[in-house]
C-alpha positions in Angstrom: 76.7 -111.1 -9.0 74.7 -111.6 -12.1 71.9 -109.4 -13.3 68.8 -111.1 -14.8 67.1 -109.1 -17.5 63.4 -109.7 -17.6 61.3 -107.8 -20.0 57.9 -106.5 -19.3 56.6 -108.6 -22.2 57.8 -111.8 -20.5 56.1 -110.8 -17.2 52.9 -109.9 -19.2 52.9 -113.3 -20.9 53.3 -115.1 -17.6 50.4 -113.1 -16.0 48.2 -113.6 -19.0 48.9 -117.4 -19.2 48.2 -117.7 -15.4 44.9 -115.8 -15.8 43.9 -118.0 -18.7 44.9 -121.3 -16.9 43.3 -120.4 -13.5 40.4 -118.2 -14.5 39.3 -118.4 -18.1 39.8 -122.1 -18.8 37.8 -123.3 -15.8 35.0 -120.9 -16.8 35.0 -122.2 -20.3 34.8 -125.8 -19.0 31.9 -124.9 -16.8 30.2 -123.2 -19.7 30.7 -126.2 -21.9 29.2 -128.5 -19.2 26.3 -126.1 -18.8 25.6 -126.1 -22.5 25.9 -129.9 -22.6 23.4 -130.4 -19.8 21.0 -127.9 -21.3 21.3 -129.6 -24.7 20.6 -133.0 -23.1 17.6 -131.5 -21.2 16.1 -129.8 -24.3 16.8 -132.3 -27.1 17.0 -135.7 -25.4 14.9 -135.6 -22.3 11.8 -134.4 -24.1 8.1 -134.8 -23.3 8.0 -137.5 -26.0 10.6 -139.5 -24.2 8.6 -139.3 -20.9 5.4 -140.5 -22.6 7.3 -143.3 -24.3 8.8 -144.3 -21.0 5.3 -144.4 -19.4 4.0 -146.6 -22.2 7.1 -148.8 -22.3 7.1 -149.4 -18.6 3.4 -150.2 -18.5 4.0 -152.7 -21.3 6.8 -154.2 -19.3 4.6 -154.5 -16.3 1.8 -156.2 -18.4 4.3 -158.6 -19.9 5.8 -159.5 -16.5 2.5 -159.8 -14.7 -0.5 -160.4 -17.0 0.9 -162.0 -20.1 3.4 -164.4 -18.5 1.3 -167.5 -18.8 2.5 -170.7 -20.4 0.5 -171.1 -23.6 -0.2 -174.2 -25.7 -2.2 -175.8 -28.4 -3.0 -179.5 -28.3 -4.9 -181.5 -30.8 -7.4 -184.3 -29.9 -7.9 -187.5 -31.9 -10.5 -185.9 -34.1 -8.1 -183.0 -34.9 -9.8 -180.3 -32.9 -7.6 -177.8 -31.2 -7.5 -177.5 -27.4 -6.1 -174.2 -26.2 -4.4 -174.0 -22.8 -3.1 -171.1 -20.7 -1.0 -172.2 -17.7 -2.4 -175.7 -18.1 -6.0 -174.7 -18.0 -8.2 -175.2 -21.0 -9.7 -172.0 -22.4 -11.9 -171.1 -25.3 -10.6 -170.2 -28.7 -11.8 -166.6 -28.3 -10.1 -166.3 -24.9 -6.9 -167.7 -26.2 -6.9 -165.4 -29.3 -7.6 -162.5 -27.1 -4.7 -163.4 -24.8 -2.3 -163.8 -27.8 -3.5 -160.6 -29.4 -3.0 -158.6 -26.2 0.4 -160.2 -25.7 1.5 -159.4 -29.2 0.3 -155.8 -28.8 2.2 -155.2 -25.6 5.3 -157.1 -26.8 5.7 -155.4 -30.1 5.1 -151.9 -28.7 7.5 -152.6 -25.8 10.3 -153.7 -28.2 9.8 -150.6 -30.4 9.7 -148.1 -27.5 12.4 -149.8 -25.5 14.9 -149.4 -28.4 13.9 -145.7 -28.6 14.5 -145.2 -24.9 17.8 -147.2 -24.9 19.0 -145.1 -27.9 18.4 -141.9 -25.9 20.1 -143.4 -22.8 23.1 -144.4 -24.9 23.3 -141.0 -26.5 23.5 -139.3 -23.1 26.2 -141.7 -22.1 28.2 -141.0 -25.3 27.9 -137.3 -25.0 29.0 -137.2 -21.3 31.9 -139.5 -22.0 32.9 -137.5 -25.1 32.9 -134.3 -23.2 34.5 -135.8 -20.2 31.6 -135.3 -17.8 31.4 -138.9 -16.6 30.2 -137.9 -13.2 26.9 -136.9 -14.8 24.7 -140.0 -14.7 21.8 -140.5 -17.1 18.4 -140.0 -15.4 16.7 -142.5 -17.7 17.2 -145.7 -15.5 15.7 -143.8 -12.5 12.8 -142.6 -14.6 12.2 -146.1 -15.8 12.1 -147.4 -12.2 9.7 -144.7 -11.1 7.4 -145.4 -14.0 7.4 -149.1 -13.3 6.7 -148.6 -9.7 3.8 -146.3 -10.7 2.4 -149.2 -12.8 2.8 -151.5 -9.8 0.7 -149.2 -7.7 -1.8 -148.5 -10.5 -2.4 -152.0 -11.9 -1.7 -154.3 -8.9 
């Protein structure tokens, strides 16, 4: 019969590694995820983002519903311009007002949409980098809610 000589230091190392693997490491991962979520909440999902989302989605609603007319300029034989919106002839002032409103909403939408998409992509990058893929970015849901509010408000 053989005798195995196991030192107390070997037993201590096994116990310490077990405690680290089964207790400390999961706590550190949970703490990391908590810090990540709090950072996203404080630095990315700001009040500024919420106000930009509101403006961006209202601009999207206006572009989809109010400024979606087919526009055109035709010239008559005596070279006077005839302005049309959806095939109906309109005055020069009405046409210019329509174009100026369209440009305002379109340019603001492009600017704010890129800002919102940057924040959304940053959340996706951080969650993938820190292996928290089961956390979904709340920005698409916030966009849908803001757009539906615009539907109720402006329709």
